C-alpha positions as CSV (number, residue, x, y, z in Angstrom):
1,M,-20.7,22.2,-24.9
2,K,-19.7,25.9,-25.4
3,T,-18.4,25.1,-28.9
4,Y,-21.5,23.1,-29.7
5,F,-23.9,26.0,-28.9
6,E,-21.7,28.4,-30.9
7,L,-22.0,26.1,-33.9
8,L,-25.8,25.9,-33.5
9,A,-25.9,29.7,-33.6
10,E,-23.7,29.8,-36.7
11,M,-26.1,27.4,-38.4
12,G,-29.1,29.7,-37.6
13,Y,-30.6,27.8,-34.7
14,R,-31.8,29.9,-31.8
15,S,-32.5,28.9,-28.2
16,D,-36.3,28.7,-27.4
17,E,-37.1,29.3,-31.0
18,H,-35.6,26.1,-32.4
19,Y,-34.5,24.2,-29.4
20,R,-34.6,24.0,-25.6
21,Y,-31.7,22.9,-23.4
22,N,-32.3,21.1,-20.2
23,A,-29.2,21.5,-18.1
24,Q,-30.1,18.9,-15.5
25,E,-30.7,16.2,-18.1
26,H,-27.8,17.5,-20.4
27,T,-30.2,17.2,-23.3
28,I,-31.2,19.5,-26.1
29,Y,-34.9,19.1,-27.2
30,F,-35.4,20.4,-30.8
31,H,-38.9,21.6,-31.7
32,N,-39.1,19.0,-34.5
33,G,-38.9,16.2,-31.9
34,S,-35.2,15.4,-32.3
35,E,-33.0,15.2,-29.2
36,Q,-29.3,15.6,-28.5
37,H,-28.0,13.8,-25.4
38,F,-24.7,14.6,-23.8
39,R,-23.1,11.9,-21.7
40,H,-19.9,11.6,-19.7
41,M,-18.2,8.4,-20.8
42,A,-15.6,8.2,-18.0
43,H,-15.4,4.9,-16.2
44,Q,-17.4,4.7,-13.0
45,P,-16.6,2.2,-10.3
46,S,-20.3,1.6,-9.7
47,D,-20.9,0.9,-13.4
48,P,-18.0,-1.2,-14.8
49,D,-20.1,-2.5,-17.8
50,Y,-21.5,1.0,-18.7
51,N,-25.1,-0.2,-18.0
52,R,-26.1,3.5,-17.8
53,F,-26.2,3.2,-21.7
54,G,-28.2,0.0,-21.5
55,S,-31.7,1.3,-21.7
56,T,-31.1,4.0,-24.2
57,E,-31.7,4.1,-27.9
58,Y,-29.8,6.5,-30.2
59,T,-29.8,7.2,-33.9
60,D,-26.1,8.0,-34.1
61,A,-23.3,9.2,-31.8
62,F,-20.1,11.2,-31.6
63,V,-17.3,10.7,-29.1
64,D,-14.9,13.5,-28.5
65,E,-11.3,12.7,-27.4
66,A,-12.0,9.0,-28.1
67,P,-8.4,7.9,-27.3
68,E,-9.0,9.0,-23.7
69,V,-12.2,6.9,-23.5
70,A,-12.2,3.2,-22.7
71,E,-12.8,1.0,-25.8
72,R,-15.5,-0.9,-23.9
73,A,-17.5,2.3,-23.3
74,C,-17.5,3.0,-27.1
75,Q,-18.4,-0.6,-27.9
76,V,-21.4,-0.4,-25.5
77,L,-22.5,2.9,-26.9
78,L,-22.3,1.5,-30.5
79,S,-24.6,-1.3,-29.5
80,R,-27.2,1.4,-28.5
81,L,-27.4,2.9,-32.0
82,R,-30.8,1.6,-33.2
83,Y,-33.4,4.3,-32.8
84,K,-35.7,4.6,-36.0
85,H,-33.1,2.7,-38.0
86,R,-35.5,0.2,-39.5
87,E,-38.2,2.8,-40.1
88,Y,-35.9,5.1,-42.1
89,G,-33.4,2.5,-43.4
90,I,-30.6,4.0,-41.4
91,T,-27.2,2.4,-40.8
92,P,-25.6,2.9,-37.3
93,E,-22.9,5.5,-37.4
94,I,-20.5,6.7,-34.8
95,L,-17.7,9.3,-35.1
96,Y,-14.5,9.3,-33.0
97,T,-12.1,12.2,-32.8
98,G,-8.9,12.6,-31.0
99,N,-5.2,13.4,-31.1
100,P,-2.4,11.0,-32.2
101,G,-1.0,8.8,-29.4
102,E,-0.8,5.3,-28.0
103,S,-4.5,4.2,-27.7
104,W,-7.0,1.6,-29.0
105,V,-8.0,4.1,-31.6
106,K,-4.6,4.0,-33.2
107,Y,-4.5,0.3,-33.5
108,E,-8.1,0.0,-34.6
109,F,-8.2,2.8,-37.2
110,V,-4.8,4.2,-38.1
111,M,-1.6,2.1,-37.6
112,D,-0.6,-1.4,-36.6
113,S,2.1,-2.4,-34.2
114,K,4.7,-2.4,-37.0
115,G,4.0,1.2,-37.8
116,E,2.1,0.5,-41.0
117,L,-1.1,2.2,-42.0
118,I,-4.1,-0.1,-41.6
119,K,-6.3,-0.9,-44.6
120,L,-9.7,-0.4,-43.2
121,P,-12.8,-2.5,-44.1
122,P,-15.5,-0.8,-46.1
123,H,-17.6,0.1,-43.0
124,R,-14.8,2.1,-41.4
125,G,-13.2,5.4,-42.4
126,C,-10.3,7.4,-41.1
127,V,-9.6,11.1,-41.9
128,L,-6.1,12.3,-40.8
129,F,-5.6,16.1,-40.6
130,T,-3.5,18.7,-38.8
131,I,-3.9,22.4,-37.9
132,M,-2.7,23.2,-41.4
133,D,-6.1,21.9,-42.7
134,N,-8.0,24.4,-40.7
135,P,-9.6,27.0,-43.0
136,D,-9.1,29.8,-40.4
137,E,-5.8,31.3,-41.4
138,E,-5.4,33.4,-38.2
139,L,-6.0,30.4,-36.0
140,R,-3.6,28.3,-38.0
141,E,-0.8,30.9,-37.5
142,S,-1.4,31.5,-33.8
143,Y,-1.9,27.9,-32.9
144,T,1.1,26.8,-34.9
145,R,3.3,29.2,-33.0
146,T,2.0,27.7,-29.7
147,L,2.6,24.1,-30.9
148,N,6.1,24.9,-32.0
149,M,7.0,25.6,-28.4
150,L,6.3,22.0,-27.4
151,D,8.9,19.3,-27.0
152,D,9.8,17.1,-30.1
153,Y,7.4,14.4,-29.2
154,D,4.3,16.5,-28.6
155,R,5.1,18.8,-31.5
156,A,5.3,15.7,-33.8
157,R,1.9,14.5,-32.5
158,L,-0.1,17.7,-32.2
159,L,1.4,19.9,-34.9
160,Y,2.3,17.4,-37.6
161,G,-0.2,14.7,-36.7
162,D,2.4,12.0,-36.5
163,W,0.9,8.7,-35.1
164,S,4.3,7.0,-35.2
165,A,5.9,9.6,-32.9
166,R,7.7,8.2,-29.9
167,P,9.0,10.1,-26.9
168,N,12.8,10.2,-26.5
169,V,14.0,7.8,-23.9
170,D,17.7,8.0,-22.9
171,R,17.7,5.2,-20.3
172,P,14.7,2.9,-20.9
173,F,13.9,0.4,-18.2
174,A,12.8,-2.2,-20.8
175,F,15.6,-1.7,-23.3
176,A,15.1,-5.2,-24.8
177,F,11.4,-4.5,-25.7
178,D,10.8,-4.6,-29.4
179,A,7.3,-3.3,-30.3
180,S,7.6,-4.4,-33.9
181,T,7.6,-8.1,-32.8
182,Q,6.3,-8.1,-29.2
183,V,3.1,-6.1,-29.7
184,S,0.9,-8.8,-31.3
185,D,-2.7,-10.0,-31.5
186,R,-1.3,-13.5,-30.7
187,A,-1.7,-12.4,-27.1
188,I,-5.4,-13.4,-26.5
189,H,-7.4,-14.9,-23.7
190,Q,-7.3,-18.7,-24.1
191,S,-10.3,-20.4,-22.4
192,G,-9.3,-23.1,-20.0
193,M,-5.7,-21.7,-19.4
194,L,-4.7,-20.2,-16.1
195,T,-4.8,-16.4,-16.1
196,I,-2.2,-14.5,-14.1
197,V,-3.7,-11.3,-12.7
198,S,-0.8,-9.0,-11.7
199,I,-1.9,-6.1,-9.5
200,D,-0.5,-2.7,-8.7
201,F,-2.2,-1.2,-5.7
202,N,-2.3,2.5,-6.6
203,V,-5.3,4.7,-6.4
204,Q,-4.8,6.6,-9.6
205,P,-4.9,4.3,-11.4
206,F,-5.6,1.0,-9.5
207,C,-4.5,-1.3,-12.3
208,A,-4.1,-5.0,-13.2
209,S,-2.6,-6.9,-16.1
210,L,-4.1,-10.2,-17.3
211,K,-1.7,-12.7,-18.8
212,H,-1.0,-16.3,-19.7
213,I,2.4,-17.7,-18.7
214,W,3.3,-21.3,-19.7
215,Q,6.0,-23.6,-20.8
216,D,5.8,-26.2,-23.6
217,G,8.0,-27.8,-26.2
218,D,8.7,-24.5,-27.9
219,G,9.9,-22.9,-24.6
220,W,8.5,-20.3,-22.3
221,H,5.7,-18.0,-23.1
222,N,4.5,-14.7,-21.5
223,H,1.5,-13.1,-23.1
224,T,-0.3,-10.1,-21.7
225,W,-3.7,-10.1,-23.3
226,A,-5.7,-7.5,-21.3
227,E,-5.3,-4.7,-18.8
228,I,-7.6,-3.1,-16.3
229,S,-7.4,0.5,-15.1
230,V,-9.8,1.7,-12.3
231,D,-9.5,5.4,-11.5
232,N,-10.0,6.1,-7.8
233,G,-10.9,2.5,-7.5
234,S,-11.8,0.1,-4.8
235,I,-11.2,-3.6,-4.1
236,E,-14.8,-4.3,-4.9
237,E,-14.6,-2.5,-8.3
238,M,-11.4,-4.3,-9.3
239,A,-13.0,-7.6,-8.4
240,N,-16.0,-6.8,-10.5
241,R,-13.8,-6.0,-13.5
242,I,-11.9,-9.2,-13.1
243,R,-15.1,-11.3,-12.8
244,S,-16.4,-9.8,-16.0
245,M,-13.3,-10.9,-18.0
246,V,-12.3,-14.3,-16.6
247,D,-13.5,-17.4,-14.7
248,V,-12.1,-16.6,-11.2
249,R,-11.6,-20.4,-10.6
250,M,-8.9,-20.2,-13.3
251,I,-6.8,-17.3,-12.0
252,E,-3.9,-16.6,-9.7
253,I,-3.2,-13.1,-8.2
254,T,0.2,-11.7,-7.9
255,G,1.9,-8.4,-7.3
256,D,4.2,-6.6,-5.0
257,A,4.6,-8.1,-1.5
258,M,4.3,-4.6,-0.1
259,G,0.7,-4.5,-1.3
260,N,-0.6,-3.8,2.2
261,N,0.0,-0.1,2.1
262,R,-3.7,0.9,2.2
263,R,-3.5,3.0,-0.9
264,V,-6.8,1.8,-2.4
265,K,-10.3,1.7,-0.8
266,I,-11.2,-1.4,1.1
267,K,-14.1,-2.2,3.4
268,E,-13.7,-0.7,6.8
269,S,-14.6,-4.0,8.4
270,D,-11.7,-5.8,6.6
271,N,-8.5,-5.3,8.5
272,A,-6.5,-7.7,6.3
273,N,-4.0,-6.6,3.7
274,L,-5.0,-5.8,0.2
275,F,-4.3,-9.2,-1.3
276,I,-6.4,-10.9,1.3
277,S,-9.1,-8.3,0.8
278,L,-9.1,-9.0,-2.9
279,R,-9.1,-12.8,-2.3
280,H,-12.1,-12.4,0.0
281,E,-14.0,-10.3,-2.6
282,L,-13.3,-12.9,-5.4
283,K,-13.8,-15.9,-3.0
284,L,-10.5,-17.4,-4.0
285,H,-8.5,-20.2,-2.3
286,T,-5.3,-19.1,-0.5
287,S,-3.3,-21.0,-3.1
288,Q,-4.5,-18.6,-5.7
289,I,-2.4,-15.7,-4.3
290,R,1.3,-15.8,-5.1
291,V,3.4,-12.8,-4.0
292,K,7.0,-12.3,-3.1
293,S,9.4,-9.5,-2.3
294,N,10.7,-7.7,-5.4
295,P,14.4,-7.1,-6.0
296,F,15.8,-3.6,-6.3
297,H,15.1,-1.8,-9.5
298,K,18.5,-2.4,-10.9
299,Q,18.3,-6.2,-10.4
300,S,14.7,-6.2,-11.6
301,R,15.7,-4.5,-14.8
302,E,18.4,-7.1,-15.5
303,N,15.9,-9.9,-14.9
304,F,13.1,-8.4,-16.8
305,N,15.2,-7.7,-19.9
306,F,16.7,-11.2,-19.8
307,M,13.2,-12.5,-19.9
308,L,12.3,-10.2,-22.9
309,Q,15.3,-11.5,-24.8
310,N,14.8,-15.2,-24.1
311,V,11.1,-16.0,-24.0
312,D,8.1,-15.6,-26.3
313,F,6.9,-12.3,-24.8
314,C,4.1,-10.4,-26.4
315,V,1.4,-7.8,-25.5
316,H,-1.9,-7.3,-27.2
317,P,-2.3,-4.0,-29.0
318,S,-5.3,-3.1,-26.8
319,C,-3.0,-3.0,-23.8
320,T,-1.9,0.6,-24.4
321,G,-0.8,1.4,-20.9
322,T,1.5,-1.6,-20.9
323,I,3.0,-0.7,-24.3
324,R,3.4,2.9,-23.2
325,D,5.3,1.9,-20.1
326,L,7.5,-0.5,-21.9
327,R,8.5,2.2,-24.3
328,T,8.8,5.2,-22.1
329,V,9.7,4.4,-18.5
330,E,13.2,5.4,-17.6
331,I,15.8,4.8,-14.9
332,D,18.1,7.3,-13.2
333,T,21.9,7.0,-13.0
334,D,21.5,4.6,-10.0
335,G,19.3,2.2,-12.0
336,K,16.1,3.2,-10.1
337,I,12.8,3.7,-12.0
338,I,12.0,7.4,-12.2
339,K,8.5,8.0,-10.7
340,T,8.8,11.5,-9.1
341,N,6.3,13.3,-11.4
342,R,3.1,11.4,-12.0
343,S,1.8,14.1,-14.4
344,K,4.3,12.8,-16.9
345,E,3.3,9.6,-18.8
346,S,6.9,8.3,-18.7
347,E,6.9,8.3,-14.9
348,L,3.7,6.4,-14.2
349,A,5.1,2.9,-14.6
350,D,2.1,1.2,-13.0
351,F,1.6,-1.3,-15.8
352,L,5.4,-1.8,-16.1
353,D,5.3,-2.7,-12.4
354,N,2.6,-5.3,-13.1
355,E,5.0,-6.9,-15.6
356,R,7.9,-6.8,-13.2
357,Y,5.9,-8.4,-10.5
358,A,4.8,-11.3,-12.7
359,E,8.3,-11.8,-14.0
360,N,9.7,-11.9,-10.5
361,V,7.3,-14.6,-9.3
362,Y,6.8,-16.8,-12.4
363,F,10.2,-16.7,-14.0
364,E,12.3,-17.6,-11.0
365,K,12.7,-21.2,-12.2
366,F,13.6,-19.9,-15.7
367,R,16.3,-17.6,-14.3
368,K,17.8,-20.5,-12.2
369,L,17.9,-22.8,-15.2
370,H,20.0,-20.1,-17.0
371,G,22.3,-19.3,-14.0
372,R,20.6,-16.0,-13.2
373,K,19.9,-14.6,-9.8
């Protein structure tokens, strides 16, 4: 907002003379009748479908730090771009900006899962630039000195604009994961097929992975086609998100058997554990909950990578949290997943945990057939 008002001043617009800003409404009213609306696009548990945009009509829109905004939020906003379009022959336009990194923006506009630049259709455009393209020479020099102090990964992203940059991982948990073949749009929701919803009961984020697991004449398949992340979430909010994506009659819930640790919000009147709370909220049958104790991380790693190497495993490109975890989560010298610092992306591991939980429950038969534990 501060930068926006500075730019208005540089363009010759003066407060009260050319526009009026209403701080309570977060809206600028220009004297010619135009309006600028500023909206927070962060996900809200009370509004999983972004209905707060539903009654609005805009001419065009701009989303700052789009990689940090949910793709669904941007899609809903795009659907609201219609004000005066017919009257003036206007085409809906929306601008996204952001830094390189693993996100839906990368896979929609910049680079595919194989690291190749995407050839965009005529209605889309992508402008890649770095600090060196900034016309302010003094800013270029000072900011470049700052960015040069970052580690190799962040320096590649933020100084050189490298969308293919990967953090260095010395001891990856998922060492058998191959993004070039296992990140694929083959992983899609198939109507009529059972959906496995693997849950990790953390507050920040409270997350789930949606997948299809099946066996046919071609062998075993494990496809993660969507993920859900609910910041500071509740059982009710997670249930709402699941309902909006799948037919709850065609799901099974799995996760860690220790999911009764009360780390997410549940109704005060419900004294059951978290899985039972979620089952009640979704009105599921008891047979739709499948959980078991997980092995130690070292054994879990062996089992998980054996699965990666021997089944048709793939993750949809939109599942950026899962892809990030599979690439970056590490183990220590004792084989334990490193999770001590949740401010570091490589130590979140929430979506990786979802994958581990599902493997532990649904590939037990597969392991036994191959003489594994």
